[in-house]
NUBAMAR-709334 format. One record per residue (C-alpha): x, y, z; residue in three letters. Coordinates in Angstrom, 2 decimals. Layout:
N
      c1      c2      c3 residuo
       X       Y       Z     ALA
...
This chain:
528
      c1      c2      c3 residuo
    0.79  -18.30  -10.43     MET
   -2.60  -17.59   -9.93     GLY
   -5.52  -14.68  -10.43     ARG
   -5.57  -13.55   -7.22     PHE
   -2.59  -15.53   -5.16     VAL
    0.83  -14.74   -6.18     ASN
   -0.38  -13.37   -9.35     PRO
    2.38  -12.35  -12.08     ASP
    3.92   -9.19  -13.17     ASN
    1.91   -8.31  -16.66     SER
   -0.24   -5.71  -14.99     ALA
    3.07   -3.70  -13.78     PHE
    4.95   -4.96  -17.01     GLN
    2.20   -2.78  -19.34     ILE
    3.23    0.36  -16.89     ILE
    6.73    0.38  -17.27     VAL
    6.62   -0.49  -21.37     ASN
    4.63    2.61  -21.37     SER
    6.20    5.66  -23.19     ASP
    5.86    7.86  -20.02     ILE
    6.58    5.97  -16.34     TYR
    7.58    7.81  -13.42     VAL
    9.73    5.77  -11.18     ASP
    7.99    5.02   -7.62     LYS
    9.83    2.56   -6.75     THR
   11.32    3.72   -4.19     GLU
    7.97    3.30   -1.90     LEU
    9.07   -0.03   -1.80     LEU
   12.08    0.84    0.78     GLU
    9.26    1.87    2.84     TYR
    7.38   -1.26    2.69     THR
   10.38   -3.58    3.27     ASN
   11.33   -1.81    6.46     LYS
    7.65   -1.62    7.86     ALA
    7.28   -5.15    7.09     MET
    6.49   -7.88   10.03     ASN
    6.46   -4.57   12.26     THR
    3.81   -2.17   13.52     ASP
    3.55   -0.61   10.85     ARG
    3.11   -3.17    8.19     ALA
   -0.88   -2.30    8.07     MET
   -1.25    0.57    5.39     ILE
   -3.96    2.17    3.93     CYS
   -3.12    4.94    1.26     ASN
   -6.04    6.79   -0.03     SER
   -6.09    9.21   -2.90     ARG
   -7.94   10.71   -5.57     PRO
   -8.77    8.64   -8.85     ARG
   -6.05    8.99  -11.63     ARG
   -3.43    9.69   -9.35     PHE
   -1.60    5.82   -9.47     GLY
   -3.75    3.90   -6.78     LYS
   -3.66    0.57   -9.40     SER
   -0.07    1.50  -10.67     ILE
    1.16    1.14   -6.88     THR
   -1.05   -1.85   -5.87     ALA
    0.17   -3.41   -9.47     ASN
    3.79   -2.59   -8.36     MET
    3.88   -4.06   -4.90     LEU
    2.64   -7.02   -6.07     ALA
    4.80   -7.30   -9.14     ALA
    7.65   -6.49   -6.60     TYR
    6.80   -9.20   -3.66     TYR
    4.74  -12.07   -5.86     SER
    6.51  -15.46   -5.43     ARG
    4.36  -15.88   -8.89     GLY
    6.73  -14.47  -11.30     CYS
   10.72  -13.17  -11.44     ASN
   10.51   -9.38  -11.76     SER
   14.30   -9.29  -11.36     GLU
   14.86   -7.55  -14.63     ALA
   11.78   -5.10  -14.45     MET
   13.05   -3.66  -11.16     PHE
   17.07   -3.51  -11.28     GLN
   17.19   -0.05  -13.25     ASN
   15.05    1.56  -10.76     TYR
   15.71    2.98   -7.31     ALA
   14.54   -0.06   -5.56     ILE
   17.18   -2.04   -7.64     GLY
   19.73   -0.07   -6.02     LYS
   19.07   -0.63   -2.61     ASN
   20.97   -3.36   -0.56     LYS
   18.26   -5.07    0.03     ASP
   16.52   -5.22   -3.41     PHE
   16.70   -8.61   -3.88     LYS
   16.06  -10.03   -0.28     LYS
   12.48   -9.05   -0.85     HIS
   12.44   -9.68   -4.48     LEU
    9.80  -12.03   -5.57     ASN
    9.74  -14.05   -1.69     GLN
    6.53  -13.75   -0.71     TYR
    3.02  -15.42   -1.13     ASP
    0.73  -12.40   -1.90     VAL
   -2.72  -11.96   -2.21     ILE
   -4.06   -9.65   -4.44     HIS
   -7.58   -7.71   -4.64     LEU
   -9.10   -5.27   -6.45     ASP
  -12.88   -5.39   -4.85     VAL
  -14.69   -2.81   -8.12     GLN
  -13.60   -5.96  -10.12     TRP
  -14.90   -8.45   -7.84     CYS
  -18.26   -6.36   -7.29     MET
  -18.49   -6.73  -11.34     MET
  -17.69  -10.43  -11.74     ASP
  -19.65  -11.34   -8.96     ALA
  -22.35   -9.86  -10.21     GLY
  -23.60   -8.11   -7.55     LYS
  -22.65   -6.21   -4.29     PRO
  -24.15   -8.39   -2.26     GLU
  -21.76  -11.51   -3.82     LEU
  -18.70   -9.77   -3.60     THR
  -17.74  -11.24   -0.29     VAL
  -18.29  -14.45   -0.62     SER
  -16.88  -14.40   -4.32     TYR
  -13.83  -12.87   -2.52     MET
  -13.38  -15.84   -0.13     ASN
  -14.68  -18.64   -2.40     ARG
  -11.99  -17.73   -5.32     GLN
   -8.91  -17.45   -3.20     VAL
   -9.84  -20.47   -1.15     LEU
   -9.52  -22.34   -4.30     LYS
   -6.13  -20.97   -5.01     GLU
   -5.09  -21.22   -1.71     LEU
   -6.18  -25.05   -1.44     ARG
   -3.90  -25.56   -4.84     GLU
   -1.00  -23.90   -3.46     LEU
   -1.12  -25.83   -0.23     TYR
   -2.97  -28.57   -0.72     PRO
   -0.92  -30.46    2.02     LYS
   -2.68  -28.18    4.22     VAL
   -6.29  -29.11    5.36     ASP
   -8.24  -26.21    4.23     LEU
  -11.89  -28.33    3.91     GLN
  -13.29  -26.68    7.12     GLU
  -12.56  -23.00    6.30     ALA
  -14.74  -20.65    4.22     GLU
  -13.26  -17.48    4.62     THR
   -9.94  -15.96    3.35     ILE
   -8.27  -15.53    6.97     TYR
   -9.44  -18.92    8.39     SER
   -7.35  -20.29    5.60     ALA
   -4.70  -17.87    6.06     LEU
   -4.77  -18.79    9.94     SER
   -4.70  -22.71    8.85     CYS
   -1.81  -22.57    6.74     ILE
    0.57  -20.45    9.47     ASN
   -0.41  -22.99   12.15     ALA
    0.84  -25.53    9.30     ALA
    3.96  -24.27    7.69     VAL
    4.44  -21.18    9.16     GLY
    3.71  -19.12    5.90     LYS
    2.74  -15.21    6.29     LYS
    1.19  -13.44    3.34     PHE
    1.20  -10.11    2.25     ILE
   -2.52   -8.60    1.33     VAL
   -2.74   -5.78   -1.41     ILE
   -6.73   -4.95   -1.86     ILE
   -7.10   -1.99   -4.49     ASP
  -10.52   -0.22   -4.49     GLU
  -10.82   -0.92   -0.72     TRP
  -13.48    1.28   -0.41     ASP
  -15.82    0.83   -3.25     VAL
  -18.32   -0.79   -1.10     LEU
  -18.37    1.96    1.45     ILE
  -18.60    4.48   -0.97     ARG
  -21.20    2.96   -3.57     GLU
  -23.26    0.47   -1.30     GLU
  -23.27    3.07    1.65     ALA
  -27.27    2.31    2.36     ALA
  -27.23   -1.61    1.84     ASN
  -27.07   -2.43    5.51     GLN
  -26.33   -6.22    4.97     SER
  -23.67   -5.41    2.01     VAL
  -22.01   -3.18    4.70     GLN
  -21.87   -5.65    7.67     GLU
  -20.53   -8.64    5.65     ALA
  -17.76   -6.30    4.05     TYR
  -16.59   -4.77    7.56     ILE
  -16.57   -8.41    9.23     GLN
  -14.67   -9.46    6.14     PHE
  -11.98   -6.77    7.01     LEU
  -12.32   -7.38   10.94     ARG
  -11.19  -10.94   10.41     GLY
   -8.55  -10.27    7.87     MET
   -6.88   -7.49   10.27     PHE
   -8.03   -7.04   13.47     LYS
   -6.70   -8.68   16.60     GLY
   -3.43  -10.49   17.29     SER
   -4.26  -13.67   14.94     GLU
   -4.18  -12.07   11.43     PRO
   -0.69  -10.46   12.79     THR
    0.26  -14.04   12.51     ARG
   -0.27  -14.90    9.18     PHE
    0.02  -11.19    7.62     ILE
    3.66   -9.70    7.14     GLN
    2.24   -6.59    5.20     LEU
   -1.09   -5.05    4.15     ALA
   -1.54   -2.57    1.43     TYR
   -4.96   -1.15    0.86     LEU
   -5.46    1.60   -1.15     THR
   -8.81    3.27   -2.48     GLY
  -10.49    7.04   -2.40     ILE
  -11.29    7.50    1.04     LEU
   -9.77    7.03    4.64     PRO
  -11.15    4.33    6.82     ILE
  -14.58    5.40    7.48     LYS
  -15.28    6.21   11.05     LYS
  -17.77    4.47   13.32     LEU
  -17.91    0.56   12.15     LYS
  -15.25    0.34    9.65     THR
  -12.79    2.36   11.41     GLN
  -13.10   -0.43   14.85     SER
  -11.80   -3.15   12.04     ALA
   -9.26   -1.10   10.69     LEU
   -7.80    1.08   13.76     ASN
   -4.70   -0.41   13.17     ASN
   -3.73    0.87   10.07     PHE
   -1.28    3.43    9.32     ASP
   -3.46    6.15    6.97     GLU
   -1.80    8.31    4.39     PHE
   -4.59   10.86    2.61     THR
   -5.02   14.00    0.89     MET
   -5.10   15.64    4.23     LEU
   -1.97   14.10    5.80     ASP
    0.12   12.22    2.99     ALA
    3.18   11.95    6.08     LYS
    6.25   10.16    3.82     ILE
    3.95    8.91    1.15     PHE
    3.68   12.67   -0.25     ALA
    5.95   12.07   -2.83     PRO
    4.21    8.76   -4.10     TYR
    1.18   10.32   -4.52     ILE
    0.84   11.80   -7.88     GLY
    4.28   13.67   -9.66     PHE
    6.65   15.91   -7.94     THR
    7.58   19.47   -9.34     GLU
   10.95   17.93  -10.29     GLU
    9.66   14.85  -12.03     GLU
    7.31   17.41  -14.13     VAL
   10.22   19.68  -14.56     LYS
   11.94   16.56  -16.29     SER
    8.76   15.45  -18.45     LEU
    8.51   18.95  -19.69     CYS
   12.04   19.05  -20.82     LYS
   12.21   15.88  -22.18     THR
    8.53   16.53  -24.23     TYR
    9.57   20.22  -24.74     GLU
    6.82   21.58  -23.06     GLN
    6.21   24.84  -21.61     ASP
    6.73   23.86  -17.69     PHE
    4.94   27.18  -16.17     GLU
    1.95   26.58  -18.58     GLU
    1.82   22.48  -16.99     VAL
    2.25   24.37  -13.73     LYS
   -0.45   27.01  -14.22     ARG
   -2.83   23.88  -15.73     TRP
   -2.33   20.54  -13.28     TYR
   -0.11   22.12  -10.17     ASP
   -1.78   23.15   -6.84     GLY
   -1.74   19.99   -4.68     TYR
    0.41   20.58   -1.57     LEU
    1.58   17.41    0.16     LEU
    3.72   18.39    3.06     GLY
    6.81   19.69    1.45     ASP
    5.90   18.53   -1.87     TYR
    3.98   19.98   -4.80     HIS
    1.91   17.13   -6.40     VAL
    0.53   17.34   -9.62     TYR
   -2.00   15.01  -11.07     ASN
   -0.41   11.75  -12.70     PRO
   -2.93   10.84  -16.05     LYS
   -3.31   14.82  -16.70     ALA
    0.42   15.46  -16.70     VAL
    0.95   11.94  -19.10     VAL
   -1.58   13.39  -20.93     SER
   -0.36   16.82  -22.08     VAL
    2.77   15.17  -22.44     MET
    1.69   12.63  -25.15     THR
   -0.94   14.87  -26.62     TRP
    0.47   18.48  -26.12     GLY
   -2.92   19.61  -25.67     ASP
   -3.52   21.87  -22.64     PHE
   -7.48   21.13  -21.05     GLN
   -8.99   19.55  -18.71     SER
   -8.88   15.47  -18.38     TYR
  -10.58   14.96  -15.72     TRP
  -14.61   14.78  -16.23     SER
  -13.82   11.33  -18.01     ASN
  -13.46   10.01  -14.29     THR
  -16.26    8.77  -12.72     GLY
  -16.16   11.08  -10.02     THR
  -17.44   14.02  -11.87     TYR
  -21.13   13.05  -11.46     GLU
  -20.34   12.37   -7.55     SER
  -19.96   16.19   -7.01     ILE
  -22.82   17.21   -8.60     LEU
  -25.13   16.88   -5.69     PRO
  -22.03   18.06   -3.12     LEU
  -21.91   20.90   -4.13     ILE
  -25.62   21.46   -4.48     ASN
  -26.46   20.64   -0.71     MET
  -28.14   22.99    1.11     ASN
  -26.01   24.14    3.88     PHE
  -24.99   27.85    4.87     ASP
  -21.83   29.04    3.33     GLY
  -21.43   26.46    0.84     LEU
  -22.28   28.17   -2.32     LYS
  -20.49   31.08   -1.39     THR
  -17.15   28.94   -0.43     ASP
  -17.24   26.95   -3.82     ILE
  -18.00   30.73   -5.63     ILE
  -15.11   32.01   -3.38     THR
  -12.23   29.49   -4.04     MET
  -13.60   29.74   -8.20     MET
  -12.00   33.24   -7.97     SER
   -8.63   32.28   -6.63     GLY
   -9.38   32.43   -2.74     GLU
   -8.67   29.54   -0.22     ARG
  -11.66   29.12    2.95     VAL
  -10.85   27.54    6.06     LYS
  -12.54   24.19    6.43     VAL
  -12.79   22.02    9.68     LYS
  -12.04   18.38    8.21     THR
  -12.58   16.61   11.95     LYS
  -16.16   15.69   11.22     SER
  -16.10   14.34    7.97     TYR
  -17.22   10.47    7.99     GLN
  -15.60    9.15    5.44     ASN
  -18.47    8.25    3.64     ASP
  -20.44    9.45    0.72     MET
  -24.28    9.60    2.75     VAL
  -23.37   11.51    6.14     THR
  -22.62   15.21    5.79     PHE
  -23.56   17.48    8.14     LYS
  -22.77   20.65    7.44     ASN
  -20.59   22.42    4.27     LYS
  -17.09   21.54    6.21     ASP
  -17.64   17.52    5.18     ASP
  -18.68   18.28    1.97     VAL
  -15.31   20.61    1.49     LEU
  -13.20   17.51    3.09     THR
  -15.22   14.79    0.67     ALA
  -14.07   16.63   -1.93     LEU
  -10.71   17.17   -0.62     ILE
  -10.36   13.55   -0.59     HIS
  -11.99   13.33   -4.30     LEU
   -9.20   15.52   -5.53     GLY
  -11.37   18.48   -6.32     TYR
  -10.04   20.60   -3.78     LEU
   -6.53   20.51   -2.59     ALA
   -5.61   21.46    1.22     TYR
   -3.15   23.52    3.12     ASP
   -2.84   21.56    6.44     ARG
   -0.52   23.91    7.82     ARG
   -2.82   26.79    7.36     GLU
   -6.33   24.35    7.20     GLN
   -7.21   25.96    4.06     MET
   -8.91   24.36    1.10     ALA
   -8.33   25.56   -2.28     TYR
   -9.25   24.58   -6.14     ILE
   -5.64   23.52   -7.09     PRO
   -5.56   24.60  -10.53     ASN
   -6.98   25.50  -14.05     GLU
   -8.11   22.02  -14.73     GLU
  -10.01   21.79  -11.50     ILE
  -11.88   25.54  -11.49     ARG
  -13.01   24.63  -15.23     SER
  -14.42   21.67  -13.99     GLU
  -16.05   23.98  -11.31     PHE
  -17.19   26.33  -13.38     THR
  -18.98   23.33  -16.11     ASP
  -20.63   22.19  -13.05     ALA
  -21.72   25.32  -11.51     VAL
  -23.22   26.45  -14.96     GLU
  -25.03   23.36  -15.69     GLU
  -26.60   24.01  -12.69     ASN
  -27.58   27.07  -12.83     GLN
  -26.50   28.73  -10.11     TRP
  -28.35   32.32  -10.01     ASN
  -25.85   33.12   -7.55     GLU
  -22.74   32.32   -9.65     PHE
  -24.44   34.02  -12.39     LEU
  -25.59   36.65  -11.52     GLU
  -22.42   37.62   -9.65     LEU
  -20.67   36.53  -13.49     GLU
  -22.67   38.77  -15.13     ARG
  -21.49   41.97  -13.09     GLU
  -17.93   40.56  -13.29     SER
  -17.70   40.57  -17.30     THR
  -19.19   44.13  -16.78     LYS
  -15.96   45.28  -14.27     LEU
  -13.85   43.06  -16.90     LEU
  -14.70   44.99  -19.58     ASP
  -14.48   48.67  -17.72     ALA
  -10.85   47.43  -17.53     THR
  -10.18   46.33  -20.65     TRP
  -11.86   49.94  -21.83     LYS
   -9.50   51.44  -19.09     MET
  -12.59   53.48  -17.32     ASN
  -11.33   53.69  -13.86     GLY
  -14.16   55.44  -12.66     GLU
  -16.36   52.67  -13.62     GLU
  -14.40   50.07  -12.47     VAL
  -14.53   51.60   -8.76     ALA
  -18.13   51.84   -9.60     GLU
  -18.57   48.28  -10.45     ARG
  -15.92   47.18   -7.61     LEU
  -18.31   48.94   -4.85     GLU
  -21.39   47.49   -6.34     LYS
  -19.90   43.93   -5.86     ILE
  -18.46   44.45   -2.76     HIS
  -21.68   45.50   -0.89     MET
  -23.99   43.30   -3.52     ASP
  -22.00   39.35   -3.40     TYR
  -18.92   40.02   -0.79     ALA
  -20.69   42.21    1.82     SER
  -19.57   39.36    4.52     VAL
  -15.95   40.32    3.66     LEU
  -15.75   43.53    6.38     GLN
  -12.95   45.85    5.42     TYR
  -10.38   45.86    7.77     ASN
   -7.18   45.84    6.05     ASP
   -5.69   45.22    2.38     GLU
   -6.10   41.58    2.87     ASN
   -9.78   41.91    3.36     SER
   -9.71   44.44    0.08     LEU
   -7.54   41.59   -2.35     SER
  -10.04   38.78   -1.38     SER
  -13.20   41.24   -2.46     VAL
  -11.09   41.97   -5.59     LEU
  -10.64   38.36   -6.37     THR
  -14.48   37.57   -6.22     ILE
  -14.88   40.72   -7.96     ALA
  -13.01   39.54  -11.04     TYR
  -14.34   36.14  -11.24     LEU
  -15.76   36.59  -14.71     GLY
  -11.94   36.95  -15.57     ALA
  -11.34   33.07  -15.26     MET
  -13.08   32.17  -18.73     ARG
   -9.71   34.17  -20.56     TYR
   -7.31   33.76  -17.93     TYR
   -5.39   31.25  -15.49     PHE
   -6.09   31.95  -11.59     LYS
   -4.67   35.75  -10.44     PRO
   -1.23   35.27   -9.48     ILE
   -0.91   36.79   -5.71     ARG
    2.12   38.52   -4.29     GLU
    4.34   37.73   -7.39     LEU
    7.86   38.78   -7.45     PRO
    8.41   41.20  -10.07     LEU
   11.45   43.64  -10.40     GLY
   12.27   45.47   -7.05     LYS
    9.52   43.90   -4.88     GLY
    5.96   41.89   -4.97     PHE
    3.05   42.43   -7.10     ALA
   -0.35   42.43   -5.43     ASP
   -1.90   40.53   -8.76     PHE
   -0.87   39.72  -11.82     VAL
   -3.72   38.17  -14.39     PHE
   -2.34   36.17  -17.48     LEU
   -4.27   35.48  -20.18     PRO
   -4.70   31.88  -21.10     LYS
   -2.69   30.40  -24.24     GLN
   -5.81   30.97  -26.38     GLU
   -6.55   34.59  -25.61     TYR
   -2.85   36.19  -25.17     ALA
   -3.31   38.12  -28.59     ASN
   -6.66   39.22  -27.68     MET
   -6.82   40.52  -24.09     TYR
   -4.00   42.27  -22.06     PRO
   -2.50   41.08  -18.74     ALA
   -3.45   42.68  -15.95     LEU
   -0.78   44.27  -13.39     LEU
   -3.20   45.18   -9.86     VAL
   -1.38   47.35   -6.95     GLU
   -4.06   47.96   -4.32     LEU
   -3.80   50.48   -1.68     LYS
   -5.52   50.97    1.30     TRP
   -5.99   54.75    2.65     ASP
   -3.60   56.35    0.01     HIS
   -4.86   56.99   -3.68     THR
   -4.88   55.07   -6.59     ALA
   -2.18   57.02   -7.81     GLU
   -0.03   56.21   -5.18     THR
   -0.05   52.43   -6.27     ALA
    0.30   53.04  -10.15     ILE
    3.55   54.91   -8.98     GLY
    4.59   52.16   -6.90     GLN
    3.92   49.77  -10.06     ILE
    6.54   51.88  -12.11     LYS
    8.65   53.15   -9.26     GLU
    9.60   49.23   -8.46     ARG
    9.58   48.06  -12.00     LYS
    6.73   45.45  -11.94     TYR
    6.21   45.30  -15.53     PRO
    9.55   45.32  -16.65     SER
    9.53   41.17  -15.63     THR
    6.83   40.74  -17.61     LEU
    7.82   42.07  -20.81     GLU
    8.99   38.47  -22.03     VAL
    5.06   38.75  -21.97     TYR
    4.24   39.34  -25.94     SER
    0.94   40.77  -25.26     GLY
   -0.20   44.08  -23.78     GLN
   -0.28   45.29  -20.22     ILE
   -2.55   47.37  -18.35     LEU
   -1.50   48.76  -14.88     LEU
   -4.64   48.84  -12.48     VAL
   -4.02   51.25   -9.10     GLY
   -7.21   50.90   -6.97     ILE
   -7.16   52.46   -3.60     ASN
  -10.01   52.10   -0.98     TYR
  -10.27   55.34    1.33     ASP
  -11.60   54.31    4.78     ARG
  -13.02   57.77    5.77     LYS
  -15.16   57.80    2.64     SER
  -15.39   54.06    1.95     LYS
  -15.02   55.06   -1.35     GLU
  -13.05   52.72   -4.03     HIS
  -10.90   54.90   -6.69     GLN
   -9.46   53.45   -9.74     CYS
   -6.47   54.51  -12.55     ILE
   -5.50   52.30  -15.31     ILE
   -2.71   53.17  -17.73     GLU
   -1.16   51.33  -20.52     LYS
    2.68   50.06  -19.85     TYR
    4.41   51.17  -22.63     GLN
    7.44   48.86  -23.54     LYS
């Protein structure tokens, strides 16, 4: 048992000892099958607080022959698998946390030599009969051990991309690290001494130089998680189960922490969910992470349309994003799409792969964006927020004429790029117009099933404002009348489903007349 070679299982033991642990050991079934195949090289990128290190520690605890983990795993999903004991603690494992190694080495330039030196020391102790005197790198030693005794290794590297992210401008560090990765994983020789490699970090494999060193890896990312989707974060069913156990309102948890769409799974941020279950306090648990500081320069980059897209997403809309040009680093940004793609990998945006659309996933992240743009004094945002607040105030006062006038002004002044063609474009303008509502309301819910149909928009107040401000039920019409919109709300009994909501409900009917190019609005108070 060593620090880096065949570590013990104490790191993962701490996780399973915790009050809340969600079983993700089923992932081991995939890695067991991938071992010694052309799928044995795995790179899984995910944001901070999404369990990167927990997964790395789980793999080390399960495979390392430096410990006995049968009791730790036997009651979890992997313990029910027929191959559970076949792979349990049967392998030589090298587990590196590059972030920690960089700190212990003293500076980035010494990181690669530090890792080689420390691991070589342990390998010589583990295989004293193998001549490793001339070996100067980990991969050279592994090749020698394999040639001498036929042993293959499992290599787990946590925070694999930290030198790529944080030392992008340091050419010597980059070259040394890329050479290290190439020696460890590139070509046919590493397949002789590695039977499974698992790399995890925030960013996918960097294009160009790093890609050439790691082009034999299968990648699982926030853009395309593939079979890793249920193991990146908590699934909806897992969150429902936790809410039941800890007596938390699932719908409230969903509004605050849901929103990441990976394949067919709605994925929740694990750290946030565990925090709200533990403390019962619905708030943002995000800004304590290091990535918060990194997004400020990103969203302030001078690319056409970037700020408009950010504001559009803050209002609840989605924007189209082209993800292929992003170089998977934190310095090479050529356009707004590169910035948005980086924010997806950092977890500040979610991505709908089928629609190729980016969006702000939930209330937690929306509050972080609000703090960021207010801190940076975006004139575009502050002006729109002032106008939007006036629109919201007119809505609360049930002044339909003023609402119609302010909606028209906001469209012309701030959202004129969205040309009115149909109800969908009217919907987009409406979400931007009510941007100021996000201080008091959750993100508007579109096409919410209510009564005998689907309401166009529903604005529900946040818990702390539920007794102060009304819920807003909005119906939009195109070339009809505002009376028609109100009539549809009543006829299809939309408000009846919302009667469980204890506060007031305002019915808002809005019509846009294409010929006169005028908005019309009628607002009524719903009588339960």
